[in-house]
N, C-alpha and C positions, 0 to 999 in steps of 0.2 A: 504494500500500500504506500502511495506517495506521501511523504511528509508534508504537512501543511506549512506553507511559507509564512514566516513571522515578520511582521512589519511594525516598526515603531513610528507613529505619526505624531510628530512634535508640532504643536500649534502655538504660533506667536501672537502677541497682543496687538493685532491690527484689525481694522474694520473688515478686511477681506476674510477673516476667520469664518464668516457665515458661509462662504463658498466652499470651504474645506469640508464641511459636513457632507456635501455631495461627493467629494473625493473619497471620504471614508465609506460612504454607502457603496460606491463602485468597487472599492477594494474588498469589502466584506462579501458582496454579492459574487465576487470572482473566486471566493473560497479561501481568501487569505485571512490569517489571524492577525488582528490589528490591536495594538495597545496604544491608546491615546495618552500622550503626555503633554498637557497644555501648560503654558506659563500662567502665573497668577493673573497677569493682565489679560490673557486670552479668555479667561472665565468671565471677564467683565463684558465680553462681546457675545460669547456662546457658553451657556452654563454646563456644568458637569453632567447633569441628567441627560442632556442631548448626546454628548460623546459616549456616555455609558450605554444608552439605549441603542445607538447605531452600531457600536462595536461589540456589545454583549459583554463588556468587561469594565471594571472600575477605571475611571480616569483620574490619575494621581498627579499632583504637582510638587509634593514635598519629599525630600530625601528621607525624612524621619517618619513617614508613614510606613507601617509594616517593616520596621527597621530590622527585625530579626531575619528578614529575607534579603537584606542588603539590595534593595530594588535597583539602585543606580548601576550596580555591577551586573545583576542578573538580567535586567531588561536589555542592556546594551549587548551583552555577550550572546543573548538568545536571538537577537534580531538578525534576519537575513538582509534587511535593508532599513535604513532610517530616512524618513521623509519629513522635512521641516517646511511647513506652509501655513500661513504666510511667514516667511523669514524676514523679520523686521531689521532695520539698521542696527538696533540694539543687540539683537540675537546674533547677527553676523559678526559684530564687534566682539561679543563675548566668546563666540566659537573660535574666532581667529586668535584671540588672546589666550585661549585655553582656560577661561574662567569656568567655575563650577559652583554656582551659588543657588541652584535649584535642581530638581530632578532631571529636567530636560538637558541642561548644559552638562550635568554630570554624566548622563547617559551618552552624550556625544563623545565623551572622552574614553568610554569603554567599548563603543561600537567598533566592530571589526569588518562589517559588511559595507556595501556602498552607502554613502551618505549624500542625500540630495537636498539642496536648499532651493526653495522657490520664493524669491524675494517679492515683496510688495511694499511700496512706500512712495512718497512724493518724488517727482523727478529730481528736484534739487538734492534730496537726501541720497538718491541712487547715484547721482553724478558727483557727490562730494568726494574730495580726495581721500578722506578717511575710509569711506565705504569702498571706493575703488581699490584701495590698498588691501582692505580686509578680504574682499572678493578674490583678489589676486593671490593672497596668502592661502586661502582655503583651497583654491584650485591647484596651487603648487603642491599641496598636501594630498591631492587625489580626490577631494570632494567635488561633486558636480553642483555648480551654481547656475541655475537656469536664468537666462536673460528674461527680464520682465516684459510683459506685453505693453503695447502702446494703446492708450484709450482713455476713457473717463476714469478719473480718480475720485477721491473724496470731494464732495462739494461740486463746484463748477470747473475744477481743474481738469485739464487733459494733457497727457504726455506719457513718457515711458516710466513705468513703475506699477502698472496694473498687474494684478495676479492673473496668470493665464486661466482659461476656462477649465472647469473640473475635468471634462472629457479629455482635454489635451494633457493635463497633468497626469491623469490615469494612463494615457497612452505612453507618455514618457516613462513612467514607472514600469509599465509592462515591458517596454523595450530594454530597460536597464536590467530587469530581472531575467529576461531571456538570455542575456549575455553571461549570466552566472558570475564566475570569478574573473572574467576576462579583464574587467577594469576599464577606466576611461583612457584608452590608448591614443586618443586624438587630442588630449589636453594640450593647450598651447598652440594648436594649429588653427588656422583660419581657412575655411573651405567655402566655396561658392557653388551653389546649385541652381540651375534653371529648371523651370517646370511649366507645364501647360502647353498651349498652342497659340501661335500668333494669329492675328486677324489683319488682313489687308483690305481696306474698305474701297468699294467701288463708288458708293454714294452714301448719304447719311443713313441708309437702311441696310444695304447689302455689303457683304464682305466675302473674301476668299479665306477659308480657314481649314481646320482639320478636327479630328475626333479626340484629340488628346485631352484627358480630364485633369492631368497634373498629379495623379495619384502616385506614380512612380517617383517623380521628383520630390513630392512631399515626404514619401517614405525615406528617400535618401537624406533629406534634411533632418527628419526626426532621428534617424539612426545616427547621423553624425553628431547631433546635439547630445544624444544619450551616451556617446563615446567621449564627450568632453570638449568637442570642437566649438569654436566660435563659427556660427553658420550665417551666411547671407543667402537668402532664397529670393531669386528673381522670378516672380510669378507672372505668367502671361495668361490672362483671362481664365483664372481658376476660381471655382466656387466651392472651396473646401475650407474647413476651419483652420485657422492659423496654428501651425505646430508650436508647441511650447518651447521657449528658449531659442527662438530663431528670429533674426532680423529680416523683414520682408520688404522687397522693393517691387511695386506693381507696375507692369507695363502692358501695352496692347499689341503694337505692331513689331515686325522684325527689326525695323530701324531703332525703335525704343529699346528692344531687347539687346541689340548690338551695343548701344551706348551704355546701358546699365551693366552689362557683363564686362565691358572693357574697364569701366570705373571700379567695379567690385574686384575684378581679377588682379588689379594693380598690386595689392598687398596680400594675395592669397597663396597658400601652400598647395592647394589643389582646386581645380575647376572641373565641375561635372555638368556637361550640357545635356540635360535630360529633356529639355523642351523640344517640342515639334515645331520647327521654324518653317514658315511658308517659303518655298523655293522661288515663287513668283509673286508679283504684285501688279495691280493695274498701272499702266504707264501714266494714266491721267485720272485724277479724282474729280467726280462731278459733284458740285455743291448742292444740287437738287436731285431728288429721286428720279432715276431713269424711268421714263414712262413707256408703256407699250405703244408701239407704232400703229397708227390707224390702218396701215396696209397689211398688218400682220407680220411684218419682217422682224427679225431679231437683231439686236445691236451687236456690233463687232467690238470685242474688248481686247485691246492690245495689252500684252503683258511684258514685264521686264524682270530680270533676275534680281533677287535680293542678295545682300552680302552673305557670304559663307562664314558665319560667325565662328563655328568650330575650327575651321581651317585657319582663320585669322588669329584666334586665341592661341592655337598651337604654334603658329609661325612667329608670333610676336610676344613670347613669354617675357614678363619683366624679370624673371629669374629662371635660368636654365634648369634649375632643380624643380620647378613647378610641375606638378603632375596634371595632365589634361586628359579628361575622359569624355568620350562621345557616346551617343546612342544612335542606333540605326534601326529604324522600323522598316523591315524589308518583306518583299514577297518574291518568290521564285518566278522565273519566266523562261522563255525559250533561250535566252542568252546565258543563263546560269542559275544556280541554286541560291538560296538565301545566304549561305556562307560564302559562296563565290562573290556575290555582290558586297558582302560585309568585308571580306579581305581586300577587295579593290578599294572600298571606301576608306578603310584603315590606312592604306598606303597613300591615298589622295589627301586625306585630312591631316596626316602627320601627328596624330595624337598618340598617347602612350597606351591607352586602352579603348576598345570600342565594344560596347554592349549591343550585340546583334539579336534582335528578337523578331520572329515572324508574326506579322499582324494579319488580321482577317476579321470576319464578322463577329466572332466571339473570342478573339485573341488579342492581347496587347493593350489596345485602347479600351477605356471605359470599363475595365474589369478590376477585381480586387487581386487577381493572381497574375503571374507572369512567368515565362520561361525564356531562357536566353543562353547564348554562348558569348563569353567575354574573351575577345581576341586581344592579344598583347602585341605591341610593336616588336617584342623580342621573340615572336613566333609561338608564344604560349596560347593555349585555348582552354578555357574552363567552362564546362557545361553545367548549367544551373537548371535543375528539373522544375517543372511547373509547381508553383507554390506562392505563398503570400509575397507581395511586392517588398515587404520589409525584409524578408529572407534574402532576396536578391540584393537589396540595398546593402546589407551587412557584408555580403560576399564582395561587392564592389569596393566597399571601404577596406576590407581585408587586403585586397589587391593594391589599393592605393597606398595603404599604410606600409606595405612591404617595399614600395618604391620611393617613399618619402625619405 
């Protein structure tokens, strides 16, 4: 029988604590055992009965409760993972300094599994040099500190510092647990991922596009964040929830994607072009909707090539050590198989890795699963069986990590 995963959920004293109750519900409904350790301040926002009812266990704050069990040692040693949400500026400072003045901070010192901090605070507090230094210290020690979301904060304020949505926090935790003891092997690395499909407008109503949903790119971004990387996600026309801990740049057209990727790639260790970029765009844009002709004739649309973003990124790397990965959605035809086309594209693009996947009515696009062959410029080929896109994402990062 599989042993139940034990999670310590540390709750900081911030208004976002109310959202963490939903995170707790998701964790327990997934079969995990969760021990909630709130700070004294956290109980001013959400009371102990709520945490106890949702977890099925008492929620303790003091080291001196049940002292015969030495709870701060027992809870920390027993935990497969510790999640702290919301992680306030005060909690981050205490954790970075190694202070232990309550049950939660004491537990953090005895934990031996992965530790995840999900900060939530006002933008000015997140950007303060003291917080920046504390986050850097925690990451250097192997803790995962999730980048806050951008959005509405307390009151009328808006900015970076919002707690990610419960579903995104849960997905992040699930990804970390799936890696077991592998650890955050991308800590200190900056990676850039593109996702979705570009749209090239004919007029204010119509556009040339493709079926890409962005799911594979988002899976890559989530996986990299769970492995400790600083992640910039350039999203083209994607209608998916924002992954926790990821900075998002939104674009629409191939030209916008080109500009955004060049800017983001300037300081990146690795770039993954998972977005489906339109190869062509209308040579001319019409400011008004193209009307049907009275004589029943069809308009002639002249097309022009868009910039080959992947080839440009590979040929103009700011650092020769930068790893560049491309994606190729292919179909076989009379001139060759899917892999034949993939190998030709790998040579033409000049990237280090090319993820080749066959697409069709029920494959590749708009699905939760994917299968692929990852071709390397060194002649290697890794076959990835059909499975969740997250699994493929981790294999891609394994191959990238080996080349960094």
